[in-house]
C-alpha positions, 0 to 999 in steps of 0.5 A: 500500500502506498503511504502517500495515496493509500492505494494498493498496487500489484506488480506482475512478473513476466519472463523477459525474452531476449534475442539470442546472440548468433555466433558467426563463423569468424567469431562475431556476434549479432542478435538473432534476426528472423528476417535474415533467415527469411531472406536467405530462404527466399533467395534459395527458393527464388523461382522455385515452387515454394510458397511464402507460407512455407518459407515463413513456416521454416523460419518459425521452426528455426526460431523455435529451435533457437528459443528451445535451446534456451541459450544466450548464444547459438552458433550460426552453424546450428541455424544453417543446419536446420535450414538445410534440413528443412529445405532438403525435404521441401525443394532440392534445388533450393537446398543446393542453392542454400548449401552452396552459400552456407557451406562456401564451397571452395571448388566444383569438387566440393559442390559435386560431392554435395550433389552426389550425397543428395542423389544417394539420399534420394535413391535411398528414400525412393527405395524405402518408399517403394518398399513401404508401398509394396508392403501396404499392397501385400495381401499375403496370398 
């Protein structure tokens, strides 16, 4: 109670959310900026059949993953890997575009190695998908 006005005041506590600091490859630190995530994904998805809604959903998941860590600092590599994993499942051209910038390929061999890995993973997924479809249609007769 206030001694001067004789009124009662209530205080409320709330969680103060502060943006995590992103630790860049060169050691610099800057505040997490969702718009940078969206911009990078948009550039990778340019002229691809990926909606802005999908881009926003990816950015939401990245932002959530950073927040869930609950740490004051997060490595840019953590963010980059999440974006790459998301793009890998959505559009492989966008994935390769993002990976080429994110991983800073030094030469064509590194780039080709990434493409070969992507092709190998696609084949494995197709084989698993074919096996799963074969089992669904199996009547046992």
